[in-house]
C-alpha positions in Angstrom: -27.2 10.6 -3.6 -24.2 9.9 -5.5 -24.5 8.7 -9.0 -21.6 7.3 -10.7 -20.9 5.5 -14.3 -17.3 4.8 -13.8 -15.5 2.8 -10.5 -12.8 4.9 -10.0 -15.4 8.1 -9.2 -16.5 6.5 -5.8 -14.1 7.0 -3.0 -14.8 8.0 1.1 -12.1 10.2 1.7 -13.1 11.6 4.9 -13.2 8.3 7.0 -10.9 8.2 10.0 -10.9 5.7 13.1 -9.8 6.9 16.8 -8.0 4.1 18.0 -7.3 5.4 21.3 -10.0 2.5 23.0 -8.2 -0.2 21.2 -4.4 0.8 21.4 -4.0 3.3 24.1 -2.5 5.1 21.8 -3.9 9.1 20.2 -3.9 7.6 16.8 -6.3 8.6 14.4 -6.0 6.2 11.2 -7.5 7.0 7.7 -9.0 4.4 5.9 -8.4 4.2 2.2 -10.3 1.1 1.6 -13.7 2.3 0.6 -13.7 1.9 -2.8 -14.4 -0.5 -5.2 -11.1 -1.4 -5.5 -10.6 -1.8 -1.7 -7.3 0.4 -1.3 -5.7 3.6 -1.4 -4.3 2.4 -4.8 -6.9 3.0 -6.7 -5.9 6.9 -7.2 -2.4 6.1 -8.0 -4.2 3.6 -10.7 -6.6 6.5 -12.0 -3.8 8.7 -11.9 -1.4 7.2 -13.7 -3.7 5.7 -16.4 -5.1 9.6 -17.3 -1.6 11.1 -17.6 -0.6 8.3 -19.8 -4.1 8.8 -22.1 -3.5 12.3 -21.6 0.1 11.7 -23.5 -0.8 9.3 -26.1 1.0 6.2 -24.6 -2.1 4.6 -23.9 -4.4 3.4 -26.9 -7.6 1.9 -27.0 -5.8 -1.0 -28.4 -2.8 -0.8 -26.2 -2.2 -3.6 -23.5 -1.5 -2.1 -19.9 1.4 -3.9 -18.4 2.8 -3.5 -14.2 4.2 -5.4 -11.4 2.3 -5.9 -8.3 2.3 -8.1 -5.1 -1.8 -7.0 -5.1 -3.7 -3.4 -4.4 -2.9 -1.6 -7.7 -3.0 -4.6 -9.7 -6.7 -5.0 -8.6 -7.1 -1.1 -8.7 -5.7 -1.3 -12.8 -7.8 -4.4 -13.3 -11.0 -2.6 -12.5 -10.1 0.8 -14.1 -8.7 -1.0 -17.3 -12.5 -2.6 -17.1 -14.1 0.5 -17.6 -12.3 1.4 -20.0 -12.3 -1.4 -22.1 -8.4 -1.8 -22.2 -6.8 -5.1 -21.8 -4.1 -5.8 -18.3 -1.7 -7.5 -17.2 -0.5 -8.1 -13.9 2.9 -9.6 -12.8 2.8 -10.6 -9.6 4.7 -13.4 -7.3 3.8 -16.1 -5.0 3.4 -13.9 -1.8 0.4 -12.3 -3.6 -2.9 -13.4 -2.0 -5.1 -15.9 -3.8 -8.3 -14.1 -3.3 -6.1 -10.6 -5.0 -5.5 -13.0 -7.5 -9.4 -14.1 -8.0 -10.3 -10.6 -8.0 -8.3 -8.7 -11.0 -9.0 -12.1 -12.7 -13.0 -11.7 -12.1 -12.6 -8.6 -13.4 -10.9 -9.6 -16.7 -7.1 -8.9 -15.8 -4.5 -11.8 -16.9 -2.0 -12.8 -13.8 1.1 -14.0 -14.0 3.1 -15.3 -10.8 6.7 -14.9 -11.3 8.4 -17.1 -8.9 12.3 -15.9 -10.0 14.0 -14.7 -6.6 16.1 -11.9 -7.0 19.8 -11.0 -5.5 18.3 -9.6 -2.2 16.0 -13.2 -1.7 12.5 -10.9 -3.2 10.5 -11.1 -6.1 10.4 -7.5 -7.2 13.7 -8.3 -9.8 12.1 -11.0 -11.2 8.6 -9.4 -11.6 10.5 -6.4 -13.4 12.0 -8.5 -16.0 9.3 -10.3 -16.7 7.7 -6.6 -17.7 10.5 -5.3 -19.6 10.2 -8.9 -21.7 6.7 -8.5 -22.4 7.1 -4.5 -23.4 9.9 -5.6 -25.5 7.9 -8.4 -26.9 5.5 -6.0 -28.8 4.7 -2.2 -28.8 1.0 -2.6 -27.8 2.5 -3.6 -24.2 2.4 -0.4 -21.7 4.0 0.0 -18.5 3.0 2.2 -16.3 6.0 1.8 -13.7 4.4 2.7 -10.6 8.1 2.9 -8.7 9.7 5.4 -10.9 6.0 7.2 -12.0 5.4 10.6 -10.7 1.8 10.4 -11.2 2.1 8.0 -8.4 2.9 10.3 -5.9 1.3 13.2 -7.4 -1.9 11.6 -7.0 -1.3 11.9 -3.2 -0.1 14.9 -3.4 -3.5 16.3 -4.7 -6.1 14.3 -3.2 -4.7 12.7 -0.1 -2.6 15.2 1.6 -5.0 18.1 1.3 -7.7 15.9 2.7 -6.2 15.5 5.8 -4.8 18.7 5.9 -8.2 20.1 5.6 -9.3 17.5 8.7 -6.2 18.4 10.8 -5.2 21.3 10.2 -3.3 21.1 13.8 -1.5 18.0 13.1 1.8 17.0 14.4 2.6 13.4 13.3 1.6 11.4 9.9 2.5 7.8 9.6 2.6 6.5 6.3 3.5 2.8 5.1 6.5 2.8 2.5 5.8 0.5 -0.9 6.5 1.9 -3.8 6.6 5.0 -1.5 4.0 6.9 -3.7 1.6 7.7 -0.8 4.5 8.5 1.3 6.5 10.9 -0.7 3.3 12.7 -2.4 2.2 13.1 1.5 5.6 14.2 2.4 6.1 17.1 -0.3 2.8 18.6 0.4 3.7 19.1 3.7 7.1 19.9 3.7 6.2 22.8 0.6 3.5 24.6 2.9 6.6 24.5 5.9 4.4 22.8 7.4 5.5 21.2 11.5 4.3 17.7 10.3 6.9 15.0 11.2 6.8 12.5 8.5 7.3 9.0 10.1 8.0 6.1 7.5 6.8 3.0 8.4 8.7 -0.2 6.5 8.9 -4.3 7.1 11.8 -5.7 8.5 13.4 -7.4 5.4 12.6 -4.3 2.7 15.8 -2.6 1.6 13.7 0.2 1.0 15.9 2.8 4.0 19.0 0.6 3.3 17.7 -1.9 5.6 18.9 -6.0 5.6 17.2 -7.9 3.1 15.0 -11.0 4.9 12.2 -13.2 3.8 8.6 -10.8 4.0 5.6 -13.2 3.6 2.8 -10.3 4.1 2.7 -8.3 0.9 1.8 -4.5 0.9 4.4 -2.8 2.0 8.6 -3.3 2.0 10.9 -3.8 -1.3 13.4 -6.1 -2.4 14.8 -3.1 -4.7 14.7 0.2 -3.7 11.9 2.5 -5.5 13.4 5.3 -8.1 10.3 7.5 -5.8 12.5 7.3 -2.7 13.7 10.9 -1.6 14.6 10.3 2.0 15.2 13.8 2.8 10.9 14.3 3.3 10.9 11.8 5.4 12.0 12.6 9.9 12.0 9.2 10.7 11.4 5.6 9.6 10.2 2.7 11.7 10.7 -1.1 10.8 8.3 -3.2 12.2 8.6 -7.2 11.9 5.7 -9.3 10.9 4.9 -11.1 14.0 3.8 -7.9 15.2 1.9 -6.6 11.8 -0.1 -10.2 12.4 -0.3 -9.3 16.4 -1.5 -6.3 15.5 -4.5 -6.9 12.6 -5.7 -9.2 14.8 -5.9 -6.7 18.1 -7.5 -4.4 15.8 -9.9 -7.3 14.4 -11.2 -8.3 18.2 -12.5 -4.7 18.0 -14.3 -5.2 15.1 -11.9 -3.3 12.7 -10.6 -6.1 10.0 -8.1 -4.4 8.1 -5.0 -5.6 5.9 -1.1 -6.4 6.3 -0.1 -3.2 5.5 -2.8 -1.8 8.2 -1.2 -3.4 10.9 2.1 -2.5 10.0 1.8 1.3 9.9 -0.6 1.0 13.4 2.4 -1.3 14.7 5.2 1.2 14.0 3.4 4.1 15.1 2.6 2.8 18.5 5.8 2.0 18.7 7.4 5.3 17.7 4.5 7.1 19.8 5.6 5.4 22.8 9.0 6.1 22.6 8.7 9.6 21.5 5.2 11.4 23.0 5.3 8.8 26.1 1.9 10.2 28.4 1.5 13.2 25.6 -1.5 13.2 23.6 -0.1 15.2 20.0 -2.4 15.4 16.4 -1.3 11.8 14.9 -2.8 10.8 11.7 -1.6 7.2 10.2 -2.6 6.3 6.7 -5.1 2.3 6.5 -3.8 1.6 3.0 -6.6 -1.5 2.8 -9.3 -3.7 4.8 -9.1 -7.0 5.2 -11.0 -9.5 3.4 -8.2 -10.5 1.2 -6.1 -11.4 4.1 -8.6 -14.4 5.2 -6.4 -17.1 3.8 -3.4 -15.9 5.4 -3.0 -13.4 8.4 -6.4 -14.0 9.8 -5.8 -18.1 9.3 -4.1 -19.8 11.7 -2.4 -22.7 9.7 -1.0 -20.0 7.8 0.7 -18.4 10.4 2.3 -21.3 11.8 3.0 -22.4 8.9 5.3 -19.7 7.7 6.6 -18.0 11.1 6.1 -21.2 13.5 5.2 -21.8 16.8 4.2 -18.0 17.8 3.1 -16.7 21.1 -0.4 -17.0 22.1 -1.3 -13.5 22.3 -0.7 -13.4 18.0 -3.3 -16.5 18.1 -5.6 -15.8 20.8 -7.8 -13.1 18.8 
């Protein structure tokens, strides 16, 4: 019987879904949403906070500040609450309303920045606001998930070894690219051990992380309008870009079989399916994809027909029929 004293102590790290009967592809989905923050971001948040405390940068009088589209903000809200710290999350209009409500319920202050950057996204504006806060008072501590090595170290030390234990014959690993912390941590782990694992990054169409053309993106989670400092493209074997209608189509296909996942998971699974069909047609490789979160916080967006029609117009019936 697990007994915990702080919320970040609980995290289910060994749950996988065999998706063959859902997507007709050989793919195991590592579910990272079963913790009190509801996403894989709890690992990075805990690692960054603990490192900042150990270094003396974060004290009981500090105010944590971070830019986030949702999941990391929730994870930091949870950890700040458990430690009695204040937290300010700087987000943008794409953040799910449910995610904002969760952060506020945990005591965080949520600031929504609506100024777009040169690539048509909000990341530049969010980071500019974070910098302004830090310049306004020494109590503000920016963890900077986009450049903080503890972001990828959390997955180098935790996520990747967990996958390695369960799948010693792993051939392909699909990881979504946001800040690229999960991607870089897993890629470094397998590269340094000379494991013959093909690392495939899955990104959103409209993201500039891997040199894509900036376009409008409505589904929060994966993709950036400014290339993260953590990115090392030499660690990635291939990149798949997924259009948001395909993300929506995939999450609805999964939910029709009882698996309610978030938008990032839909993007990763869609990209993995397309890549496996092109590279391993009719074959049965050992392939794993990482599911960053669950779907409850997306009920008012990608699972809501009126939201889909508002942002994407009249989509093909197969997207909305589930």
